[in-house]
C-alpha angles and dihedrals in degrees: 000000000000111000099184143352117212131182119185136160129246090274095054097255108146114236096174131010126176120174120194093190123056118261124158115248095259092055090045090055091049091049091051091048094047093045091051091050092050096046102037096055092058121099119247092240097061126089119283099237133072140159116288121257122260092261096051096049109288120232092353089071135052132213111219115186147165126203115217118179104300099349136081116206108200128183117192107206140169124246093268093071122090113241093215091046091054092046087054090048090053089051091051091048093051094044091049090051088048092053094045096047099030102238099001120224137178092270091060089059090050100046099035101040092141092056092045090053090048091053091047091050089055088057103037132019125178091351094303125111110246106174137007099171105105093200091057092048092049089050090054091048091050089051090051091050090052090052091049091052091050091049090048088057091051092046090054093051096088091051090050090049092052090048091051092050091050090052094051096083093228098184091061092044091053090053090050094056111112111220122191118254103269100212090053091047091052092051089055092056112093121208 
């Protein structure tokens, strides 16, 4: 099972953190710091998995990571997960981000955090891998984008209604209303 997914830059600043087991915020920050220290000091030519830090579970857990440009993608997993399977999952995640953001960079993770979390939720939910087929994930993201565009149209409807009312020239329309002659209307009423 996946215990946490962390993405941080070369300076240790977290750009994405998703924990599938409860930790209070202080412990989460310590886990991110410890994980960065463990991963960043490793050479690029060594294997991409190592024992988890003391805060994340020690030797019972593994840190599986990939370093792309300025970002580290780290999955903290228990011993039941396949290292190569998780490396493949990281690759699918990064390639999906790349397709969605057209050459993804660190700023995309900062300014589109909601979309990044949506993509991640298509891959992993509750610490379990849901989908690894990138085509299927992209289809779901496209469906979500269509829904967002439809909702944007609905959200703009009240503003369009107000604009239409403003353009109606109501004072002139009120003057043009033909009311019946009141004295004649009163005569017609029978008591």
